[in-house]
DOSESE-369300 format. One record per residue: x, y, z of N, C-alpha, C, CB in turn; residue in one letter. Coordinates in steps of 0.05 Angstrom, whole numbers, plus 32768, in hexadecimal, padded with zeros to 4 digits. Glycine has a CB too. Layout:
BEGIN
XYZXYZXYZXYZA;...
end
This chain:
BEGIN
898A894C884089848933883389738938881A8975891F8846M;897B892C8803896C893087EA8951892187EB897C892787D2T;893F892987D98925891C87D9892788FE87D38912892A87C4E;893988F787C0893D88DB87B9894888CB87D1895088D887A2S;895B88D787DF896688CA87F7895188C7880C897E88D98802A;894088DB880F892B88D98823891888C2881D891B88F48825S;891188BF880388FF88AA87FB890C888E880188F988AB87DDR;8926888C87FC8934887388018934886C881F8951887487F6Q;89398880882F8939887B884C891E8873885689438894885BE;89098881884C88EE887B885488E6885E884C88DA888E8848S;88EE8857883488E7883C882A88F58826883A88EE8839880CA;890E882B8842891D8817885189128813886D893A881F8852S;89038827887788F98825889288DE8817889488F78840889EQ;88D18812887D88B78806887D88B887E9887588A58815886AQ;88A787D8888188A787BC887B889387B6886588A187AC8895R;889C87AA884F888987A48839887387918842889887988822P;885B8796883888448785883D884087748824882B87958844R;883C875A8828883787488812881C874E88068839872B881BK;881B875287EC8802875787DE87F4873D87D78806876887C5L;87DA873D87D887CB872587D187C0872887B487B3872187E5E;87BB871187A887B18712878C8795871F878C87AF86F58781R;8786871C87A1876C872887A2876D874787A2875D871F87BBT;8784875287AA8788876F87A987868779878D87A2877787B6D;878D8768877A87908771875E87798766874C87AA87688753L;8766875887588752874A8749873A875B8741874887338759A;873A877487488724878687418726879287268722879B8756G;871387A48720871387B28707872D87C3870486FA87C48705D;873787C486EB875087D286E6874F87EF86EF875887D086C9A;873887FC86EB8735881986F28736881C8711871C882486E6V;872F8808871F87318809873D874D88028746871C87F78749D;875987EE873A877387E58742878887FA873C877A87CA8733V;878588088725879A881B871D87A188308732879188298704A;878E883F873D879588528752879E8845876C877E88658757P;8795882D8771879D881E878987BB88178787878D8804878CW;87C58813876E87E1880C876B87F48824877087E68802874FL;87EA883C877087FB8853877688078851879187EB886D8773L;8821885687938832885587AB883A883887B38823886187C2N;8831882487A3883D880987A78859880B879C882C87F38799K;886987F787A2888687F7879A888C87E08788889787F687B4V;889A87E6877288A487D2875F88C187CD876588A087DB8741L;88C987B4876988E487AD877288F1879A875E88E387A1878EV;890A879F8758891A878C87498936878B8756891C8793872BR;893B877587658955877387728958878A8786896C8773875FG;896E87998782897487B08794896787CA878B899287B48797S;895787C88775894B87E0876A892D87E18771894E87E1874BI;892387F88778890787FB877F88FD88178778890387F6879DA;88E48818876F88D78831876988BA8831877188DA8837874BG;88B18848877A8895884B878288848852876A889288608798R;886D88448767885C88488750884D8863875488478831874DI;88508876874188448890874588318898872D885988A58748V;883088878718881F888C87028818887286F4882C88A086EEE;87FE886F86EE87F4885686E187DE885C86CD87EA884286F7V;87D8884886BC87C1884A86AB87B2882F86AB87CA8852868EE;8798883086AB8788881786AB877F8810868E876F881B86BDA;878087F68689877787EC866F876487D48674878F87E3865DY;874C87D58669873687C38671873087AD865D871E87D38675K;874487A3864F8741878B863F872C878D862A873B87748650G;8719877B862A87048779861586F28791861586F487608619A;86F287A1862A86E187B9862B86EF87D2862386D687BC8648L;870887CF861A871987E68616872887E485FB872D87E9862DD;872087F385E7872D87F285CD874B87F885CE8720880585BAP;8754880685E38771880C85E5878187F585F18774882585F5A;877487E185FB878187CA8608878C87B785F3876F87BC861BS;87A387AC85F887AE879785E6879C877E85E587CA878F85EFH;878C877A85FA877B876385FC875E876885F18779875A8618A;875A877F85E4873F878685DB8734877185C7873F87A185CFY;8746876785B6873D875485A2873F873785AA874D87588588R;8744873285C48744871785CE8760870C85D48736870585BBG;876086F285DA877886E485E3878B86DF85CB877186C985F0L;87A486E785CE87B986E285BB87D286D985CA87BF86FB85A9T;87E686D085BC87FE86C985CA880A86E085D9881286BF85B6G;880886F885CD8813871085DA8804871785F48812872785C7R;87EA871485F487DA871E860A87D28708861E87C1872A8600T;87DC86F0861B87D486D9862C87D786DF864A87E386C08625A;87ED86ED865087F386F3866D87DC87048679880D8702866FV;87D08715866987BB8726867387A18717867A87B4873C865EM;879E86FF866F878786EF8675878B86DD868D877F86DE865CF;87A386DC869787AA86CB86AD87A386D886C887C786C386ADG;87AD86CC86DE87A786D786F987B286F386FC87B386C5870EP;87A58702870D87AF871D871387C9871B8721879A872C8725A;87D98731872087F28732872E880A872A871E87F187208746G;880687248704881D871D86F38825873686E38816870686DFH;883D873586D88848874C86C88843874786AB8866875086CFL;8837875A869D8834875986808847876D86748816875F8678Y;885A87648665886F87758659886C8773863B888B876C8662V;886C878A862E886A878B8611887E879E8605884E87928607Y;8884879A85EB889887AA85DD888887BE85CC88AA879885CBF;889187D785CB888387EB85BD889687FD85AC887287FD85D0T;888C88068596889B8817858488B5880B857B88A188328591Y;88B787F1857D88CF87E3857488E887E8858488D487E98558G;88E487F4859C88FC87FB85AC88F987FC85CA8906881685A3M;88E087FC85D488DC87FF85F188CB87E985FD88CF881A85F7H;88D187E2861688C087D0862588AE87E0863888D187BC8636W;889587D6863C888387E2864F887887CC8661886C87F28640C;887287D3867A886A87BE868E884F87C58699887F87BC86A4A;883F87B0869D882387B386A7881F879E86BD880F87AF8691N;880E87A586D18805879386E587EA878786DD880387A18701V;87E9876D86D987D0876086D287BD876186E987D5874286C9V;87A4876886E48790876A86F98775875D86F0878C87878701C;8761875F87018747875586FA8744873786FD8740875C86DDG;872C872C86FA8728870F86FC8736870086E7870A870886FCP;873F86E886ED874D86D786D9873A86D286C2875686BD86E6E;874586D486AA873586D08692872A86E98686871F86BD8697G;872A86FF869587218719868B8739872C868A870A8725869EQ;8745872D8673875E873C8670875C875986788768873A8654A;876D8762868A876F877E8692878B8782869D8758878686A6A;8794879B869C87AE87A186A687B187BE86AC87C487988692A;87C587C586BC87CB87E086C387E887E686BA87C887E686E2V;87EB87F986A788058801869E8813881186B3880388118683L;882C880A86B9883D881A86CB884A883086BC8852880786DAL;8842884986C1884C885F86B18863886D86BE8835887386ADR;8866886D86D8887C887C86E58881887187018876889A86E5A;889A8872870988A2886B872488B28882873088B388518724L;88B18885874A88C48896875988DA8885876388B588A68770A;88F38889875B890988778764890C88778782892388818757P;8910885F878D8914885C87AA8930885187B088FF884A87B5L;8938883C87A38951882F87A9895E8827878E894D881687BBR;89798824878F8987881C8778898A88318763897A8804876BG;898C884A876C898D8860875889A6885F8747898D887B8767L;89BD8856875289D58854874189D18840872A89ED884B8753E;89C3882A873089BD8816871B89AA8822870789B287FC8728E;8996883187108984883D86FE8992885186EC896D884C870DM;89A4886186F789B3887586E789C4886786D289C4888686F9R;89D0885086D989E0884286C689CF883786AF89EF882B86D4A;89B7882E86B689A5882386A1899888398691898F881386AFA;89978852869B898A8868868E899D8880868B89708871869DR;89B3887C867C89C78892867B89BC88AC866F89DF8888866BP;89A788AA8660899C88C28654898D88D48668898988BB863DA;898688C9867F897788D88693898988ED86A0896B88C586A9A;89838906869E8993891B86A9898E892086C7898F8934869AR;8975891986CF896E891D86EB8961890386F5895A893486EER;896288FF870F895788E7871B893988E48715895B88E68739D;892B88FB8713890E88F9870D890988F086F0890189148712R;891D88EF86E0891A88E586C4892088C886C2892C88F586B1D;892888BB86D8892F889E86D68917888D86CF893C889586F0L;8900889286DB88E9888086D988D0888F86D288E6887186F3C;88D188A786C788B988B686C288AD88B186A688BE88D486C5N;88A8889786A1889C888E8688889C8870868888AA889A866FG;88898863867A88888846867B88A0883886708870883D866BP;88AC8842865A88C48836864F88DC883C866188C988408633A;88DD8854866C88F4885C867D88F5884A869688F188798685K;88DE884586A288DF883586BB88E8881886B588C4883586C9L;88E0880E869D88E987F38696890787F3869188DA87EA867DC;891288078685892F88098681893D880B869C893688228670Q;8933881B86AE8940882086C88940880686D98931883586D7A;892B87F686D7892A87DD86E6893387C486D6890E87D986F1L;893A87C886BE894387B286AD892C879E86A6895887A386BBG;891487A886A488FD8798869D88FB8794867F88E287A386A8I;88FB877B867588F98775865888E4875F86548914876D864DT;88E28756863C88CF8740863588D58727864588D0873B8618G;88ED8723864E88F3870B865E88E2870B86778911870B8666V;88DA8722868188CA8724869A88AC8721869588D0873E86A7D;88A4871F867C8887871C8677887C870386858882871B8658N;886687078693885A86F086A1886386EB86BD885E86D88692G;887786FA86C7888186F686E2886A86FB86F68898870986E8I;886986EB870B885686EF8720886187038734884F86D4872FD;8856871B8734886187318744885D872D87628854874B873CL;884C871A8769884487168785885487008793882787108787L;886586F28784887586DD8790888E86EA879E887E86C8877BR;889886DC87B288AD86E887C288C786EB87B588B086D787DAG;88D086D887A588EB86D8879988E986D6877B88FC86C287A5R;88E286EC876E88E286ED875188F18706874888C486ED8746V;88F68709872E8906871F872588FA873A872B890A871D8707A;88DF873D872888D28756872C88BB8751874088C787638712V;88B98762875488A4875E876988948778876D88B087548783R;887B87748775886A878B877C88658789879A8850878B876CL;886B879E87A98867879D87C6885A87B787D08883879987D4V;885187B587E8884487CC87F6885587D2880E882687C587FFD;886187EA880F887387F1882588648802883A888B8801881BD;884A88028838883A8810884D8831882C8845884A88128865G;883B8836882E8832885088248817884D88168847885D8812T;8802885A882087E88856881387E5886487F987D1885F8826P;87D3885C87E887CD886B87CF87C3888787D787B9885D87BDP;87C6889A87C587BC88B587CB879D88B487CE87C488C987B6P;879388C387E1877688C487E4876888D087CB876E88D487FDE;877588E387BF876A88F087A7877F88F087918760890D87ADL;878288DA8783879688D9876E878E88EB8757879A88BC8763P;87A188F7874A879C89058731879288F2871C87B589168728A;878188FB870A877588E986F6877188F886DC875A88DE8701Q;877688E986C6877388F686AC877388E186968789890A86A7G;877488EA867D877388D98666878E88CA8662876C88E8864DR;878C88B3865787A488A3865187B588B0863B879D8886864AR;87CE88A8863A87E288B5862987EB88A1861487F988C18639I;87F088AB85FB87FE889B85E787ED888685DA8815888E85F3G;87D2888985DB87C0887685CD87B0888585B887AE886885E2I;87A4887585A687968882858F8778887C859087A188788575K;876F886B85A38753886585A6874C886785C4874C8849859BV;8732886A85CA8729886D85E58739888185F5872A885285F4A;873F889785E7875188AB85F3874488BC8609875C88BD85DEM;872A88BC860A871D88CD861E871888C08639870288D68612D;871E88A7863B871988998655872D88A4866A871D887A8652E;872388AD8681873588B98695874288A386A7872588CD86A6P;87518892869B875B887A86A98779887B86AE875588618699W;8784889386AE879F889786B7879E88A486D287B088A986A2R;87AE889986E487AE88A3870087CB88A8870887A1888E8714F;87CF88BD871987EA88C3872287E988D1873D87F988D4870EW;87FF88D1874A880288DE8764880588FC875F881A88D38775V;87F2890C876787F389288762880C8935876E87DA8936876DA;88188946875E883089558767884A89458767882B895E8783G;8849892C875E8861891B875D887289238746885988FD875BE;888C8928874B889E8932873688A6891C872288B6893D8743E;88A28903872A88AA88ED8718889588E3870588B388D58729N;887E88F08704886988EA86F1887388F086D5884F88F886F7V;886B88E186C1887488E486A5886C8900869B886988CF8693S;887C890A868988778924867E886A8921866288918935867BR;
end
């Protein structure tokens, strides 16, 4: 049995636990490693979160919300548990889980997923991926694989029947997640607010 098939079988045997909004209401740097090994689901497609980055709003020059409330960042100021989707480099979508207390913008960027289900659909959406580990090993790649676009901005990830959901299938976060500096930013580059599952092949390169 391949590693991908093993993951799919394991995921199908576990019963998802409903996440509460309070689970995501803490500081972004605390929520980010807690999100590792949670599962992002869209229809028949699912992937395990294996890499994230925390962004702390008004306290973080690298955050889109650093300069305050705008039309673009309004979702980040709302309740935790919503999806903040933005367009970057004029060609890619990136997805974030809103966290922290309402009114204090913060979010966790989803950097990589380990594919669990719907691999054929992911491959069709990501024809440039030569290997399954290349399907979701980057923030733009995972959005392509799951079909996440600006239409999904603001979705409540914790509701039962929405386009994109965040669930807990019983796999705990790693006790000692790997940690390092964030990638692809030009300010606050030294903050060690990127977290990932150590040894995971699907982490971004």
